[in-house]
C-alpha positions as CSV (number, residue, x, y, z in Angstrom):
1,X,22.3,11.6,3.5
2,X,23.3,10.1,0.1
3,X,22.4,6.6,1.3
4,X,19.3,7.7,3.1
5,X,17.6,9.0,0.0
6,X,17.6,5.8,-2.1
7,X,16.7,3.7,0.9
8,X,13.8,5.9,1.8
9,X,12.6,6.1,-1.8
10,X,12.7,2.3,-2.0
11,X,10.6,2.0,1.1
12,X,8.1,4.5,-0.2
13,X,7.9,2.8,-3.6
14,X,7.4,-0.5,-1.8
15,X,4.6,0.8,0.3
16,X,2.9,2.3,-2.8
17,X,3.4,-0.7,-5.1
18,X,2.6,-3.6,-2.8
19,X,-1.2,-2.9,-2.4
20,X,-1.4,-2.3,-6.2
21,X,0.2,-5.7,-6.9
22,X,-2.1,-7.3,-4.2
23,X,-5.2,-5.9,-6.0
24,X,-3.9,-7.2,-9.3
25,X,-3.4,-10.6,-7.7
26,X,-7.0,-10.5,-6.3
27,X,-8.5,-9.5,-9.7
28,X,-6.5,-12.1,-11.5
29,X,-7.4,-14.8,-9.0
30,X,-3.8,-15.6,-8.2
31,X,-2.9,-18.8,-6.3
32,X,-2.7,-17.6,-2.7
33,X,-0.8,-20.8,-1.7
34,X,2.2,-19.5,-3.8
35,X,4.8,-18.0,-1.4
36,X,5.2,-14.8,-3.5
37,X,1.5,-14.1,-3.7
38,X,1.0,-15.0,0.0
39,X,3.9,-12.6,1.0
40,X,2.6,-9.7,-1.1
41,X,-1.0,-10.2,0.3
42,X,0.2,-10.3,3.9
43,X,2.3,-7.2,3.6
44,X,-0.5,-5.4,1.7
45,X,-3.0,-6.5,4.3
46,X,-0.8,-5.1,7.1
47,X,-0.6,-1.8,5.3
48,X,-4.4,-1.6,4.9
49,X,-5.2,-2.7,8.4
50,X,-5.1,0.7,10.1
51,X,-7.8,1.9,7.7
52,X,-10.3,-1.0,8.3
53,X,-13.4,-0.1,10.3
54,X,-13.3,3.6,9.4
55,X,-16.3,3.1,7.1
56,X,-18.9,0.5,8.0
57,X,-21.3,0.0,5.0
58,X,-23.6,-3.1,5.0
59,X,-21.6,-4.9,2.3
60,X,-18.2,-6.2,3.6
61,X,-16.7,-6.0,0.1
62,X,-17.5,-2.3,0.0
63,X,-16.0,-1.7,3.4
64,X,-12.8,-3.6,2.2
65,X,-12.7,-1.6,-1.0
66,X,-13.0,1.7,0.9
67,X,-10.3,0.7,3.3
68,X,-7.9,-0.2,0.4
69,X,-8.8,3.0,-1.4
70,X,-8.3,5.2,1.6
71,X,-5.0,3.5,2.4
72,X,-3.8,4.1,-1.2
73,X,-4.8,7.8,-1.0
74,X,-3.0,8.3,2.3
75,X,0.1,6.5,1.3
76,X,0.2,8.5,-2.0
77,X,-0.1,11.8,-0.1
78,X,2.7,10.6,2.3
79,X,4.9,9.6,-0.6
80,X,4.4,13.1,-2.2
81,X,5.3,14.8,1.1
82,X,8.5,12.6,1.4
83,X,9.4,13.3,-2.2
84,X,8.9,17.1,-1.6
85,X,11.2,17.0,1.5
86,X,13.9,15.2,-0.4
87,X,13.7,17.6,-3.4
88,X,14.0,20.6,-1.1
89,X,17.0,19.0,0.7
90,X,19.0,18.8,-2.6
């Protein structure tokens, strides 16, 4: 159990932080041909993919923003639940 907690927390933090870094890269117009930027964008895109198509406004940018926002909210709730479970187990 001692090894499981840090590994799980690292995964949860990675899931939460990756989309935030990707949004920062988008806002700062990062070079997407850079391997670090491309990797972060690919991982973040895969994390957001299940939430695409839930909302279908006329503007594609708004649909993308809603998908990213919903993904962030869901992953934040999941992270809180995981944190609560680990706190109760100690």
